[in-house]
C-alpha positions in Angstrom: 46.6 -9.6 82.1 47.8 -6.8 79.6 51.3 -8.1 79.9 49.6 -11.9 78.8 47.5 -9.9 75.6 50.2 -7.6 74.5 52.3 -10.6 72.7 49.1 -12.4 71.7 47.6 -9.2 70.1 50.9 -8.5 68.2 51.5 -12.2 67.1 47.6 -12.7 66.1 47.1 -8.9 64.7 43.6 -9.1 63.5 44.2 -7.0 60.1 47.8 -8.8 59.2 47.1 -12.2 60.5 43.8 -13.2 61.5 42.0 -11.9 58.3 44.1 -13.7 55.9 44.2 -16.9 58.1 40.5 -17.2 58.5 40.1 -16.3 54.9 42.2 -19.2 54.0 40.0 -21.3 55.8 37.0 -20.0 53.6 35.4 -17.7 56.0 34.2 -14.8 54.1 31.7 -11.9 54.1 29.8 -11.4 57.2 31.1 -14.4 58.9 34.9 -12.8 58.3 33.8 -9.9 59.6 31.8 -11.5 62.5 35.0 -13.5 63.6 37.4 -10.7 63.1 35.1 -8.0 64.6 34.3 -9.8 67.6 37.7 -10.9 68.1 39.1 -7.4 68.1 36.4 -5.6 69.8 36.9 -8.1 72.7 40.7 -7.3 72.9 39.6 -3.9 72.9 37.4 -4.3 75.8 39.9 -6.3 77.5 42.8 -3.6 77.1 40.0 -1.1 78.4 38.9 -2.8 81.3 42.8 -3.7 82.1 43.9 -0.1 82.0 40.9 1.2 83.7 41.8 -1.5 86.6 45.2 -0.2 86.7 44.8 3.2 87.0 42.5 2.9 89.4 45.0 0.9 91.5 47.6 3.6 90.9 44.9 6.4 92.5 44.4 4.0 95.4 48.1 3.8 95.8 48.7 7.3 96.3 45.7 7.8 98.5 47.4 5.0 100.6 50.7 7.2 100.5 48.8 10.3 101.9 47.4 8.3 104.6 50.8 6.7 105.3 52.3 10.1 105.5 49.5 11.3 107.8 50.0 8.0 110.3 54.3 8.6 110.4 53.5 12.5 111.0 50.9 11.4 113.9 53.9 9.1 115.1 56.6 11.5 114.6 55.8 15.0 116.5 59.0 16.6 114.7 57.4 19.8 112.8 60.3 19.7 110.4 60.2 16.0 109.3 56.6 15.9 109.5 56.2 18.9 107.2 58.8 17.5 105.0 56.9 14.3 104.5 53.7 16.3 103.9 55.3 18.3 101.3 56.6 15.3 99.8 53.5 13.2 99.1 51.4 15.8 98.5 53.6 16.6 95.7 53.5 13.5 94.6 49.8 13.4 94.3 50.1 16.6 92.7 51.9 15.3 90.0 49.8 12.2 89.4 46.7 14.4 89.1 48.0 17.0 86.9 49.0 14.0 84.5 45.4 12.4 84.8 43.9 16.2 84.3 46.2 16.7 81.0 45.1 13.3 79.8 41.4 14.1 80.2 41.6 17.4 78.9 43.2 15.7 75.6 40.4 13.1 75.4 37.6 16.1 75.6 39.3 18.2 73.1 39.1 15.5 70.3 36.0 13.6 72.0 34.2 10.9 70.0 35.8 12.0 66.3 39.0 11.4 67.9 38.4 8.2 69.4 36.5 7.2 66.1 39.7 8.3 64.1 41.8 6.6 66.6 39.5 3.3 65.3 40.5 3.9 61.7 44.0 3.8 62.3 45.1 0.5 60.2 47.9 0.1 63.1 47.6 -1.1 66.4 49.6 1.7 68.4 46.8 4.6 67.9 43.5 2.2 68.9 45.7 1.2 71.9 46.5 4.9 72.7 42.8 5.2 72.2 41.9 2.4 75.1 44.4 3.7 77.5 42.6 7.4 77.0 39.5 5.9 77.6 40.2 3.4 80.3 41.5 6.0 82.6 38.6 8.1 83.3 36.2 4.9 82.5 34.9 6.8 79.4 32.4 4.0 77.8 31.2 6.5 74.9 34.6 7.0 74.1 35.5 3.1 73.7 32.5 2.8 71.7 33.5 5.4 69.2 36.7 3.2 69.5 35.2 0.5 68.5 33.0 1.6 65.7 35.9 3.4 63.9 37.7 -0.3 64.4 35.0 -2.1 62.9 34.8 0.0 59.8 38.5 -0.4 59.7 38.0 -4.3 59.7 35.4 -3.9 56.5 38.2 -1.9 54.6 40.9 -4.7 55.6 38.6 -7.6 54.9 37.7 -5.9 51.1 41.7 -5.4 50.8 42.4 -9.0 51.6 39.8 -10.5 49.5 40.9 -8.2 46.6 44.7 -9.5 47.2 43.5 -13.3 47.2 41.6 -12.8 44.2 44.6 -10.9 42.4 46.8 -14.2 43.3 44.2 -16.6 42.6 44.1 -17.8 46.1 
């Protein structure tokens, strides 16, 4: 889903493609905001859900690795090899947990204000990062702050495009 969503989100970027397109079709004011804002919010929720599922899947893989190591350890009674396997899988799991904990700390330091700020950015990169940071721990309040910031940014872009259309007489 995320692989298919990336080129679609890039080609049909809401701020630079959708707003002028729908504006040229006659959509204005609240209707334009409703159409583009809903589309952006749906995309952000899809990224949040998709990344949350990928994150959960990765956690499950690491749990499977540890269970696999335990099964192999029971079958092979060689102490040195079994100890090496335990250390190997424990280190892999520890690295993953450390990265996840680092991400969670970064999210908690900035809190809702950081997510709101990511939503206000006029380029899609920080908003996507916000989706990843909210999707990993399944932080819904952060996603809501991100979406609110994004909707406010959309209003700004609608006003900017309206000004540009009026300036050029389109």
